[in-house]
TIRO-760413 format. One record per atom (N, C-alpha, C): residue number from 1; residue in three letters; atom name; x, y, z. Coordinates in Angstrom, 1 decimal, padded with zeros to 4 digits. Example, Ala and Ser with C-alpha at 12.3 -4.5 7.8 and 13.67 -1.06 7.14 Angstrom:
<pavexs>
(1; ALA; N; (013.2; -005.7; 007.8))
(1; ALA; CA; (012.3; -004.5; 007.8))
(1; ALA; C; (013.2; -003.3; 007.8))
(2; SER; N; (012.8; -002.2; 007.1))
(2; SER; CA; (013.7; -001.1; 007.1))
(2; SER; C; (012.9; 000.0; 007.9))
</pavexs>
This chain:
<pavexs>
(1; UNK; N; (-144.5; 127.3; -087.8))
(1; UNK; CA; (-143.1; 127.2; -087.3))
(1; UNK; C; (-142.6; 128.6; -086.8))
(2; UNK; N; (-142.1; 128.7; -085.6))
(2; UNK; CA; (-141.9; 129.7; -084.9))
(2; UNK; C; (-140.3; 130.0; -085.3))
(3; UNK; N; (-140.0; 130.6; -086.2))
(3; UNK; CA; (-138.4; 131.0; -086.7))
(3; UNK; C; (-138.6; 132.4; -086.1))
(4; UNK; N; (-137.5; 133.0; -085.3))
(4; UNK; CA; (-137.3; 134.4; -085.0))
(4; UNK; C; (-136.8; 135.0; -086.5))
(5; UNK; N; (-137.6; 136.6; -086.7))
(5; UNK; CA; (-137.5; 137.1; -087.8))
(5; UNK; C; (-135.8; 137.2; -088.1))
(6; UNK; N; (-134.9; 137.5; -087.4))
(6; UNK; CA; (-133.6; 137.3; -087.6))
(6; UNK; C; (-133.2; 136.3; -088.5))
(7; UNK; N; (-133.6; 135.1; -088.0))
(7; UNK; CA; (-133.1; 133.8; -088.2))
(7; UNK; C; (-133.4; 133.8; -090.2))
(8; UNK; N; (-134.8; 134.1; -090.2))
(8; UNK; CA; (-135.6; 133.9; -091.7))
(8; UNK; C; (-134.9; 135.0; -092.6))
(9; UNK; N; (-134.6; 136.1; -092.1))
(9; UNK; CA; (-133.8; 137.3; -092.9))
(9; UNK; C; (-132.4; 136.9; -093.2))
(10; UNK; N; (-131.6; 136.1; -092.1))
(10; UNK; CA; (-130.4; 135.6; -092.2))
(10; UNK; C; (-130.5; 134.5; -093.5))
(11; UNK; N; (-131.4; 133.6; -093.5))
(11; UNK; CA; (-131.7; 132.5; -094.3))
(11; UNK; C; (-131.8; 133.0; -095.9))
(12; UNK; N; (-132.7; 134.1; -096.0))
(12; UNK; CA; (-133.0; 134.5; -097.2))
(12; UNK; C; (-131.7; 135.3; -097.8))
(13; UNK; N; (-131.2; 136.0; -096.7))
(13; UNK; CA; (-129.8; 136.6; -097.2))
(13; UNK; C; (-128.8; 135.7; -097.7))
(14; UNK; N; (-128.6; 134.7; -097.1))
(14; UNK; CA; (-127.7; 133.8; -097.4))
(14; UNK; C; (-128.2; 132.9; -099.0))
(15; UNK; N; (-129.5; 132.7; -099.1))
(15; UNK; CA; (-129.8; 132.1; -100.5))
(15; UNK; C; (-129.7; 133.1; -101.6))
(16; UNK; N; (-130.0; 134.4; -101.3))
(16; UNK; CA; (-129.5; 135.3; -102.2))
(16; UNK; C; (-128.0; 135.5; -102.5))
(17; UNK; N; (-127.5; 135.9; -101.4))
(17; UNK; CA; (-126.0; 135.7; -101.6))
(17; UNK; C; (-125.4; 134.7; -102.4))
(18; UNK; N; (-126.0; 133.3; -102.1))
(18; UNK; CA; (-125.5; 132.2; -103.0))
(18; UNK; C; (-126.0; 132.3; -104.5))
(19; UNK; N; (-126.8; 132.8; -104.7))
(19; UNK; CA; (-127.8; 132.9; -106.3))
(19; UNK; C; (-126.8; 133.7; -107.1))
(20; UNK; N; (-126.6; 135.2; -106.3))
(20; UNK; CA; (-125.8; 135.9; -106.6))
(20; UNK; C; (-124.6; 135.8; -107.2))
(21; UNK; N; (-123.7; 135.3; -106.4))
(21; UNK; CA; (-122.2; 135.3; -106.6))
(21; UNK; C; (-122.2; 133.6; -107.1))
(22; UNK; N; (-123.3; 132.8; -107.3))
(22; UNK; CA; (-122.7; 131.8; -108.0))
(22; UNK; C; (-123.1; 131.8; -109.3))
(23; UNK; N; (-123.5; 132.7; -109.9))
(23; UNK; CA; (-124.1; 133.3; -111.5))
(23; UNK; C; (-122.7; 133.0; -112.2))
(24; UNK; N; (-121.2; 133.2; -111.7))
(24; UNK; CA; (-120.0; 132.6; -112.7))
(24; UNK; C; (-119.9; 131.5; -112.7))
(25; UNK; N; (-120.5; 130.7; -111.8))
(25; UNK; CA; (-120.7; 129.1; -112.3))
(25; UNK; C; (-121.3; 128.6; -113.2))
(26; UNK; N; (-121.2; 129.5; -114.5))
(26; UNK; CA; (-122.5; 129.2; -115.6))
(26; UNK; C; (-122.3; 128.0; -116.0))
(27; UNK; N; (-121.5; 127.1; -115.9))
(27; UNK; CA; (-121.4; 125.7; -116.5))
(27; UNK; C; (-122.5; 124.7; -115.6))
(28; UNK; N; (-122.8; 125.0; -114.6))
(28; UNK; CA; (-123.6; 124.0; -113.7))
(28; UNK; C; (-125.0; 124.5; -113.7))
(29; UNK; N; (-125.6; 123.4; -113.8))
(29; UNK; CA; (-127.1; 123.5; -113.9))
(29; UNK; C; (-127.8; 123.8; -112.6))
(30; UNK; N; (-129.1; 124.3; -112.5))
(30; UNK; CA; (-130.0; 124.9; -111.3))
(30; UNK; C; (-129.9; 123.1; -110.6))
(31; UNK; N; (-130.1; 122.3; -111.3))
(31; UNK; CA; (-130.2; 121.0; -110.7))
(31; UNK; C; (-129.2; 120.7; -109.7))
(32; UNK; N; (-127.8; 120.8; -110.3))
(32; UNK; CA; (-126.5; 120.4; -109.6))
(32; UNK; C; (-126.3; 121.3; -108.5))
(33; UNK; N; (-126.7; 122.4; -108.7))
(33; UNK; CA; (-126.7; 123.6; -107.5))
(33; UNK; C; (-127.5; 123.3; -106.3))
(34; UNK; N; (-129.0; 122.8; -106.8))
(34; UNK; CA; (-130.0; 122.1; -105.7))
(34; UNK; C; (-129.2; 120.9; -105.2))
(35; UNK; N; (-129.0; 120.1; -105.9))
(35; UNK; CA; (-128.4; 119.0; -105.2))
(35; UNK; C; (-127.0; 119.2; -104.3))
(36; UNK; N; (-126.3; 119.9; -104.7))
(36; UNK; CA; (-125.1; 120.4; -104.1))
(36; UNK; C; (-125.6; 121.2; -102.5))
(37; UNK; N; (-126.7; 122.1; -102.6))
(37; UNK; CA; (-127.1; 122.7; -101.5))
(37; UNK; C; (-127.7; 121.5; -100.4))
(38; UNK; N; (-128.3; 120.6; -101.0))
(38; UNK; CA; (-129.0; 119.8; -100.0))
(38; UNK; C; (-128.0; 118.8; -099.4))
(39; UNK; N; (-126.7; 118.6; -100.0))
(39; UNK; CA; (-125.6; 117.5; -099.0))
(39; UNK; C; (-125.2; 118.5; -097.7))
(40; UNK; N; (-125.2; 117.4; -097.2))
(40; UNK; CA; (-124.7; 117.6; -095.6))
(40; UNK; C; (-123.2; 117.3; -095.6))
(41; UNK; N; (-122.7; 116.6; -096.4))
(41; UNK; CA; (-121.2; 116.5; -096.7))
(41; UNK; C; (-120.5; 116.2; -098.4))
(42; UNK; N; (-120.2; 117.1; -098.7))
(42; UNK; CA; (-119.8; 117.1; -100.2))
(42; UNK; C; (-118.6; 116.0; -100.2))
(43; UNK; N; (-118.4; 115.2; -101.1))
(43; UNK; CA; (-117.2; 114.4; -101.6))
(43; UNK; C; (-116.0; 115.2; -102.2))
(44; UNK; N; (-115.1; 114.6; -102.0))
(44; UNK; CA; (-113.8; 115.0; -102.5))
(44; UNK; C; (-113.9; 115.6; -104.1))
(45; UNK; N; (-114.6; 114.5; -104.7))
(45; UNK; CA; (-114.6; 114.5; -106.1))
(45; UNK; C; (-115.6; 115.6; -106.5))
(46; UNK; N; (-116.9; 115.9; -106.0))
(46; UNK; CA; (-117.4; 116.5; -106.3))
(46; UNK; C; (-117.1; 118.0; -106.0))
(47; UNK; N; (-116.3; 118.2; -104.6))
(47; UNK; CA; (-115.9; 119.5; -104.4))
(47; UNK; C; (-115.1; 119.9; -105.5))
(48; UNK; N; (-113.8; 118.9; -106.0))
(48; UNK; CA; (-113.1; 119.2; -106.9))
(48; UNK; C; (-113.8; 119.7; -108.3))
(49; UNK; N; (-114.7; 119.2; -108.7))
(49; UNK; CA; (-115.3; 119.5; -110.0))
(49; UNK; C; (-115.8; 121.2; -109.8))
(50; UNK; N; (-116.6; 121.2; -108.5))
(50; UNK; CA; (-117.0; 122.8; -108.5))
(50; UNK; C; (-116.0; 123.9; -108.3))
(51; UNK; N; (-115.1; 123.2; -107.8))
(51; UNK; CA; (-114.0; 124.6; -107.4))
(51; UNK; C; (-113.2; 124.7; -108.7))
(52; UNK; N; (-113.2; 123.8; -109.5))
(52; UNK; CA; (-112.5; 123.9; -110.8))
(52; UNK; C; (-113.1; 124.4; -111.8))
(53; UNK; N; (-114.4; 124.4; -111.9))
(53; UNK; CA; (-115.4; 125.3; -112.6))
(53; UNK; C; (-115.4; 126.5; -112.2))
(54; UNK; N; (-115.3; 126.9; -110.9))
(54; UNK; CA; (-115.6; 128.1; -110.5))
(54; UNK; C; (-114.1; 128.9; -110.6))
(55; UNK; N; (-113.0; 128.3; -110.9))
(55; UNK; CA; (-111.6; 128.8; -110.9))
(55; UNK; C; (-111.6; 129.4; -112.2))
(56; UNK; N; (-112.1; 128.4; -113.5))
(56; UNK; CA; (-112.3; 128.8; -114.7))
(56; UNK; C; (-110.8; 128.7; -115.4))
(57; UNK; N; (-109.9; 127.9; -114.6))
(57; UNK; CA; (-108.5; 128.2; -115.2))
(57; UNK; C; (-107.8; 129.6; -114.7))
(58; UNK; N; (-108.4; 130.1; -113.6))
(58; UNK; CA; (-108.0; 131.3; -113.1))
(58; UNK; C; (-106.3; 131.3; -113.0))
(59; UNK; N; (-105.9; 130.1; -112.4))
(59; UNK; CA; (-104.3; 130.0; -112.6))
(59; UNK; C; (-103.7; 129.3; -113.4))
(60; UNK; N; (-104.4; 128.6; -114.0))
(60; UNK; CA; (-103.8; 127.2; -114.8))
(60; UNK; C; (-104.7; 127.4; -116.0))
(61; UNK; N; (-104.4; 126.7; -117.0))
(61; UNK; CA; (-105.0; 126.3; -118.0))
(61; UNK; C; (-105.2; 124.8; -118.2))
(62; UNK; N; (-106.1; 124.3; -117.4))
(62; UNK; CA; (-106.4; 123.1; -117.2))
(62; UNK; C; (-106.2; 122.0; -118.5))
(63; UNK; N; (-105.6; 121.1; -118.7))
(63; UNK; CA; (-105.2; 120.3; -119.8))
(63; UNK; C; (-106.4; 119.3; -120.0))
(64; UNK; N; (-107.3; 118.9; -119.2))
(64; UNK; CA; (-108.1; 118.3; -119.4))
(64; UNK; C; (-109.4; 118.6; -119.0))
(65; UNK; N; (-110.8; 118.2; -119.5))
(65; UNK; CA; (-112.2; 118.6; -119.0))
(65; UNK; C; (-112.0; 118.1; -117.6))
(66; UNK; N; (-112.4; 119.1; -116.7))
(66; UNK; CA; (-112.7; 118.5; -115.5))
(66; UNK; C; (-113.8; 118.7; -114.8))
(67; UNK; N; (-115.1; 118.4; -115.9))
(67; UNK; CA; (-116.4; 118.2; -115.5))
(67; UNK; C; (-117.0; 117.0; -115.1))
(68; UNK; N; (-116.0; 116.0; -115.1))
(68; UNK; CA; (-116.1; 114.6; -114.7))
(68; UNK; C; (-115.5; 114.6; -113.3))
(69; UNK; N; (-116.2; 114.3; -112.2))
(69; UNK; CA; (-115.7; 114.4; -110.6))
(69; UNK; C; (-114.4; 113.3; -110.7))
(70; UNK; N; (-114.4; 112.3; -111.4))
(70; UNK; CA; (-113.4; 111.2; -111.4))
(70; UNK; C; (-112.1; 111.7; -111.8))
(71; UNK; N; (-112.1; 112.5; -113.1))
(71; UNK; CA; (-111.0; 113.2; -113.5))
(71; UNK; C; (-110.5; 114.6; -112.5))
(72; UNK; N; (-111.5; 115.2; -112.4))
(72; UNK; CA; (-111.3; 116.5; -111.6))
(72; UNK; C; (-110.5; 115.8; -110.2))
(73; UNK; N; (-111.2; 115.0; -109.4))
(73; UNK; CA; (-110.2; 114.2; -108.4))
(73; UNK; C; (-108.7; 114.0; -108.5))
(74; UNK; N; (-108.6; 113.1; -109.6))
(74; UNK; CA; (-107.4; 112.3; -109.9))
(74; UNK; C; (-106.4; 113.4; -110.4))
(75; UNK; N; (-106.9; 114.5; -111.1))
(75; UNK; CA; (-105.9; 115.7; -111.6))
(75; UNK; C; (-105.7; 116.6; -110.3))
(76; UNK; N; (-106.5; 116.9; -109.1))
(76; UNK; CA; (-106.1; 117.7; -108.2))
(76; UNK; C; (-105.3; 116.5; -107.4))
(77; UNK; N; (-105.4; 115.5; -107.2))
(77; UNK; CA; (-104.8; 114.5; -106.4))
(77; UNK; C; (-103.2; 114.3; -107.0))
(78; UNK; N; (-103.1; 114.3; -108.1))
(78; UNK; CA; (-102.0; 114.3; -109.1))
(78; UNK; C; (-101.0; 115.6; -108.9))
(79; UNK; N; (-101.9; 116.8; -108.7))
(79; UNK; CA; (-100.9; 118.1; -108.4))
(79; UNK; C; (-100.6; 118.2; -106.9))
(80; UNK; N; (-101.2; 117.2; -106.1))
(80; UNK; CA; (-101.0; 117.4; -104.5))
(80; UNK; C; (-101.8; 118.6; -104.2))
(81; UNK; N; (-103.1; 119.0; -104.6))
(81; UNK; CA; (-104.1; 119.7; -104.3))
(81; UNK; C; (-104.9; 119.4; -103.1))
(82; UNK; N; (-104.9; 118.0; -103.0))
(82; UNK; CA; (-105.8; 117.3; -102.2))
(82; UNK; C; (-104.9; 116.8; -100.8))
(83; UNK; N; (-105.6; 116.6; -099.6))
(83; UNK; CA; (-104.7; 116.0; -098.7))
(83; UNK; C; (-104.2; 114.5; -099.0))
(84; UNK; N; (-103.3; 113.8; -098.6))
(84; UNK; CA; (-102.7; 112.6; -099.2))
(84; UNK; C; (-103.8; 111.4; -098.6))
(85; UNK; N; (-104.4; 111.7; -097.4))
(85; UNK; CA; (-105.3; 110.6; -097.2))
(85; UNK; C; (-106.8; 110.8; -097.6))
(86; UNK; N; (-107.2; 111.5; -098.8))
(86; UNK; CA; (-108.5; 112.0; -099.6))
(86; UNK; C; (-108.6; 110.6; -100.1))
(87; UNK; N; (-109.9; 110.3; -100.4))
(87; UNK; CA; (-110.5; 109.5; -101.3))
(87; UNK; C; (-111.6; 110.0; -102.0))
(88; UNK; N; (-111.8; 109.8; -103.5))
(88; UNK; CA; (-113.0; 110.3; -104.2))
(88; UNK; C; (-114.3; 110.7; -103.4))
(89; UNK; N; (-114.6; 109.4; -103.1))
(89; UNK; CA; (-116.2; 109.3; -102.2))
(89; UNK; C; (-116.5; 109.7; -100.8))
(90; UNK; N; (-115.2; 110.1; -100.3))
(90; UNK; CA; (-115.4; 110.3; -098.8))
(90; UNK; C; (-115.7; 111.8; -098.7))
(91; UNK; N; (-116.0; 112.1; -097.4))
(91; UNK; CA; (-116.5; 113.6; -097.4))
(91; UNK; C; (-115.2; 114.5; -097.1))
(92; UNK; N; (-115.5; 115.5; -098.0))
(92; UNK; CA; (-114.4; 116.3; -098.0))
(92; UNK; C; (-114.4; 117.1; -096.5))
(93; UNK; N; (-112.9; 117.2; -096.3))
(93; UNK; CA; (-112.8; 118.1; -095.1))
(93; UNK; C; (-112.5; 119.5; -095.2))
(94; UNK; N; (-112.7; 120.3; -094.2))
(94; UNK; CA; (-112.4; 121.9; -094.4))
(94; UNK; C; (-111.1; 122.3; -094.8))
(95; UNK; N; (-110.2; 121.6; -094.0))
(95; UNK; CA; (-108.6; 122.1; -094.4))
(95; UNK; C; (-108.2; 121.5; -095.7))
(96; UNK; N; (-108.8; 120.7; -096.0))
(96; UNK; CA; (-108.4; 120.0; -097.7))
(96; UNK; C; (-109.1; 120.8; -098.8))
(97; UNK; N; (-110.4; 121.3; -098.3))
(97; UNK; CA; (-111.1; 122.3; -099.4))
(97; UNK; C; (-110.5; 123.9; -099.6))
(98; UNK; N; (-109.9; 124.0; -098.3))
(98; UNK; CA; (-108.9; 125.1; -098.1))
(98; UNK; C; (-107.7; 125.0; -099.1))
(99; UNK; N; (-106.8; 124.0; -099.2))
(99; UNK; CA; (-106.0; 123.8; -100.1))
(99; UNK; C; (-106.3; 123.7; -101.4))
(100; UNK; N; (-107.1; 123.3; -102.0))
(100; UNK; CA; (-107.9; 123.0; -103.2))
(100; UNK; C; (-108.3; 124.5; -103.6))
(101; UNK; N; (-108.8; 125.2; -103.1))
(101; UNK; CA; (-109.2; 126.6; -103.0))
(101; UNK; C; (-108.0; 127.3; -103.5))
(102; UNK; N; (-107.0; 127.3; -102.5))
(102; UNK; CA; (-105.6; 128.2; -102.3))
(102; UNK; C; (-105.0; 127.7; -103.7))
(103; UNK; N; (-104.7; 126.7; -104.2))
(103; UNK; CA; (-104.3; 126.1; -105.3))
(103; UNK; C; (-105.0; 126.5; -106.5))
(104; UNK; N; (-106.1; 126.0; -106.8))
(104; UNK; CA; (-106.9; 126.1; -108.0))
(104; UNK; C; (-107.3; 127.9; -108.4))
(105; UNK; N; (-107.1; 128.3; -107.6))
(105; UNK; CA; (-107.6; 130.1; -107.4))
(105; UNK; C; (-105.8; 130.9; -107.7))
(106; UNK; N; (-104.7; 129.9; -107.1))
(106; UNK; CA; (-103.3; 130.6; -107.5))
(106; UNK; C; (-103.2; 131.5; -106.4))
(107; UNK; N; (-103.9; 131.4; -105.0))
(107; UNK; CA; (-103.5; 132.2; -104.0))
(107; UNK; C; (-102.3; 132.4; -103.3))
(108; UNK; N; (-101.5; 133.2; -103.3))
(108; UNK; CA; (-100.3; 133.3; -102.4))
(108; UNK; C; (-100.2; 132.8; -101.1))
(109; UNK; N; (-101.2; 133.6; -100.1))
(109; UNK; CA; (-100.7; 133.1; -098.8))
(109; UNK; C; (-099.8; 133.6; -098.2))
(110; UNK; N; (-099.7; 133.8; -096.7))
(110; UNK; CA; (-098.6; 134.0; -096.3))
(110; UNK; C; (-097.3; 133.2; -096.1))
(111; UNK; N; (-096.3; 133.2; -095.1))
(111; UNK; CA; (-095.1; 132.6; -095.5))
(111; UNK; C; (-095.1; 131.2; -095.0))
(112; UNK; N; (-095.9; 131.0; -093.9))
(112; UNK; CA; (-096.2; 129.4; -093.5))
(112; UNK; C; (-096.9; 128.6; -094.6))
(113; UNK; N; (-097.8; 129.1; -095.4))
(113; UNK; CA; (-098.4; 128.8; -096.4))
(113; UNK; C; (-097.8; 128.3; -097.7))
(114; UNK; N; (-097.0; 129.5; -098.1))
(114; UNK; CA; (-095.7; 129.5; -099.0))
(114; UNK; C; (-094.7; 128.3; -099.0))
(115; UNK; N; (-094.5; 128.1; -097.5))
(115; UNK; CA; (-093.4; 127.5; -097.2))
(115; UNK; C; (-093.8; 125.8; -097.4))
(116; UNK; N; (-095.1; 125.7; -096.7))
(116; UNK; CA; (-095.5; 124.1; -096.7))
(116; UNK; C; (-096.4; 123.8; -097.5))
(117; UNK; N; (-097.3; 124.7; -098.1))
(117; UNK; CA; (-098.3; 124.2; -099.1))
(117; UNK; C; (-099.3; 123.2; -098.5))
(118; UNK; N; (-099.5; 123.5; -096.9))
(118; UNK; CA; (-100.0; 122.2; -096.1))
(118; UNK; C; (-101.7; 122.7; -096.2))
(119; UNK; N; (-102.6; 121.6; -096.0))
(119; UNK; CA; (-103.8; 121.9; -095.6))
(119; UNK; C; (-104.2; 122.8; -094.4))
(120; UNK; N; (-103.4; 122.4; -093.5))
(120; UNK; CA; (-103.6; 123.2; -092.3))
(120; UNK; C; (-103.2; 124.7; -092.4))
(121; UNK; N; (-102.2; 125.1; -093.2))
(121; UNK; CA; (-102.0; 126.5; -093.2))
(121; UNK; C; (-103.1; 127.2; -094.4))
(122; UNK; N; (-103.4; 126.6; -095.4))
(122; UNK; CA; (-104.4; 127.0; -096.5))
(122; UNK; C; (-105.6; 127.3; -095.6))
(123; UNK; N; (-106.2; 126.5; -094.7))
(123; UNK; CA; (-107.2; 126.9; -093.6))
(123; UNK; C; (-106.8; 127.9; -093.1))
(124; UNK; N; (-105.9; 128.2; -092.2))
(124; UNK; CA; (-105.6; 129.6; -091.6))
(124; UNK; C; (-105.7; 130.4; -092.4))
(125; UNK; N; (-105.2; 130.8; -093.6))
(125; UNK; CA; (-105.0; 131.8; -094.5))
(125; UNK; C; (-106.6; 132.0; -095.1))
(126; UNK; N; (-107.2; 130.9; -095.1))
(126; UNK; CA; (-109.0; 131.5; -095.6))
(126; UNK; C; (-109.5; 131.8; -094.3))
(127; UNK; N; (-109.3; 131.7; -093.2))
(127; UNK; CA; (-110.0; 132.1; -092.2))
(127; UNK; C; (-109.6; 133.6; -092.0))
(128; UNK; N; (-108.2; 133.8; -092.3))
(128; UNK; CA; (-107.7; 135.2; -092.0))
(128; UNK; C; (-108.2; 136.0; -093.3))
(129; UNK; N; (-108.4; 135.5; -094.4))
(129; UNK; CA; (-108.8; 136.5; -095.8))
(129; UNK; C; (-110.3; 136.4; -095.6))
(130; UNK; N; (-111.2; 135.6; -094.4))
(130; UNK; CA; (-112.6; 135.8; -094.4))
(130; UNK; C; (-113.4; 134.9; -095.4))
(131; UNK; N; (-112.9; 134.0; -096.0))
(131; UNK; CA; (-113.4; 133.2; -097.0))
(131; UNK; C; (-114.3; 132.1; -096.1))
(132; UNK; N; (-113.4; 131.5; -095.3))
(132; UNK; CA; (-114.0; 130.9; -094.0))
(132; UNK; C; (-114.5; 131.2; -092.9))
(133; UNK; N; (-115.7; 131.8; -092.5))
(133; UNK; CA; (-116.2; 132.1; -091.7))
(133; UNK; C; (-116.9; 131.3; -090.8))
(134; UNK; N; (-117.2; 131.7; -089.3))
(134; UNK; CA; (-118.1; 130.9; -088.7))
(134; UNK; C; (-117.1; 130.2; -087.7))
(135; UNK; N; (-118.2; 129.2; -086.9))
(135; UNK; CA; (-117.4; 128.3; -086.1))
(135; UNK; C; (-117.2; 127.1; -086.8))
(136; UNK; N; (-116.0; 127.1; -087.4))
(136; UNK; CA; (-115.8; 125.8; -087.9))
(136; UNK; C; (-114.3; 125.0; -087.6))
(137; UNK; N; (-114.1; 124.0; -087.8))
(137; UNK; CA; (-112.9; 123.2; -087.2))
(137; UNK; C; (-112.3; 122.7; -088.8))
(138; UNK; N; (-110.8; 122.6; -088.7))
(138; UNK; CA; (-110.2; 122.3; -089.7))
(138; UNK; C; (-110.5; 120.9; -090.6))
(139; UNK; N; (-111.2; 120.2; -089.5))
(139; UNK; CA; (-111.2; 118.4; -089.8))
(139; UNK; C; (-112.6; 118.2; -089.9))
(140; UNK; N; (-113.8; 119.3; -089.9))
(140; UNK; CA; (-114.9; 119.1; -090.0))
(140; UNK; C; (-115.4; 118.7; -091.4))
(141; UNK; N; (-116.5; 118.0; -091.9))
(141; UNK; CA; (-116.7; 117.9; -093.0))
(141; UNK; C; (-117.5; 119.2; -093.8))
(142; UNK; N; (-117.5; 119.3; -095.1))
(142; UNK; CA; (-117.7; 120.8; -095.8))
(142; UNK; C; (-119.4; 119.9; -096.4))
(143; UNK; N; (-120.3; 121.3; -096.0))
(143; UNK; CA; (-121.4; 120.9; -096.5))
(143; UNK; C; (-121.8; 121.6; -098.0))
(144; UNK; N; (-122.4; 121.4; -098.9))
(144; UNK; CA; (-122.8; 122.0; -100.0))
(144; UNK; C; (-123.0; 123.5; -099.9))
(145; UNK; N; (-123.7; 123.8; -099.0))
(145; UNK; CA; (-124.0; 125.3; -098.8))
(145; UNK; C; (-122.4; 126.1; -098.3))
(146; UNK; N; (-121.7; 125.3; -097.3))
(146; UNK; CA; (-120.7; 125.9; -096.9))
(146; UNK; C; (-119.5; 126.0; -098.2))
(147; UNK; N; (-119.6; 124.9; -099.2))
(147; UNK; CA; (-118.6; 125.1; -100.3))
(147; UNK; C; (-119.1; 126.2; -101.2))
(148; UNK; N; (-120.3; 126.5; -101.4))
(148; UNK; CA; (-120.6; 127.4; -102.2))
(148; UNK; C; (-120.5; 128.6; -101.7))
(149; UNK; N; (-120.7; 129.0; -100.5))
(149; UNK; CA; (-120.4; 130.3; -099.7))
(149; UNK; C; (-118.8; 130.7; -099.5))
(150; UNK; N; (-117.9; 129.6; -099.5))
(150; UNK; CA; (-116.6; 130.0; -099.6))
(150; UNK; C; (-116.2; 130.3; -101.0))
(151; UNK; N; (-116.7; 129.4; -102.0))
(151; UNK; CA; (-116.5; 130.0; -103.5))
(151; UNK; C; (-116.9; 131.1; -104.0))
(152; UNK; N; (-118.1; 131.8; -103.3))
(152; UNK; CA; (-118.8; 132.9; -103.7))
(152; UNK; C; (-117.9; 134.1; -102.7))
(153; UNK; N; (-117.4; 133.7; -101.6))
(153; UNK; CA; (-116.7; 134.9; -101.0))
(153; UNK; C; (-115.4; 135.2; -101.8))
(154; UNK; N; (-114.8; 133.8; -102.0))
(154; UNK; CA; (-113.4; 133.9; -103.0))
(154; UNK; C; (-113.3; 134.6; -104.2))
(155; UNK; N; (-114.7; 134.4; -105.1))
(155; UNK; CA; (-115.1; 135.0; -106.1))
(155; UNK; C; (-115.1; 136.6; -106.2))
(156; UNK; N; (-115.9; 136.6; -105.1))
(156; UNK; CA; (-116.1; 138.2; -104.7))
(156; UNK; C; (-115.0; 139.0; -104.2))
(157; UNK; N; (-114.0; 138.2; -103.6))
(157; UNK; CA; (-112.7; 138.9; -103.3))
(157; UNK; C; (-111.6; 139.1; -104.4))
(158; UNK; N; (-111.7; 138.0; -105.4))
(158; UNK; CA; (-111.1; 138.1; -106.8))
(158; UNK; C; (-111.4; 139.3; -107.6))
(159; UNK; N; (-112.8; 139.4; -107.8))
(159; UNK; CA; (-113.6; 140.4; -108.7))
(159; UNK; C; (-113.3; 141.7; -108.0))
(160; UNK; N; (-113.3; 142.0; -106.7))
(160; UNK; CA; (-112.7; 143.4; -105.8))
(160; UNK; C; (-111.2; 143.6; -106.2))
(161; UNK; N; (-110.4; 142.5; -106.4))
(161; UNK; CA; (-108.9; 142.8; -106.7))
(161; UNK; C; (-108.9; 143.4; -108.2))
(162; UNK; N; (-109.9; 142.4; -109.1))
(162; UNK; CA; (-109.9; 143.0; -110.5))
(162; UNK; C; (-110.2; 144.4; -110.7))
(163; UNK; N; (-111.2; 144.7; -110.2))
(163; UNK; CA; (-111.8; 146.2; -110.1))
(163; UNK; C; (-111.1; 147.0; -109.7))
(164; UNK; N; (-110.1; 147.0; -108.6))
(164; UNK; CA; (-108.9; 147.9; -107.9))
(164; UNK; C; (-108.0; 148.0; -109.1))
(165; UNK; N; (-107.7; 147.1; -109.6))
(165; UNK; CA; (-106.3; 147.2; -110.6))
(165; UNK; C; (-106.6; 148.4; -111.8))
</pavexs>
């Protein structure tokens, strides 16, 4: 195969980045991570499980075990942390994932997000913070690799905040 050196180096760097920063996701097995990385579009319920496990109750003490995808989805839906028109098996969209990340990690955001708590403004906040990078659209489906990269960036930012205190 004729891959330019830069692409190979970028791919290796991405894989190492994911592996290093996904270590806090200790409850997840290598098989689950491998399956997630292979997915072109993560479902809402799968995304909810991974995000809740990554946040480890960062903002809240979750009252139930959220390792079950159905329970995680229902809990997030009940708290209005997911878009109204989402369904457990549907592909998760970037703006809805942004809302779930902002909510589960208890991120404050700017004035518009604080007022509306909408997926649109959550998406804009995460783009501004550098958690969502690259050529993305708020309505695009989120792949497993994108989800792990966003979680990794968010965990890195949160870790840097803690170290600065």
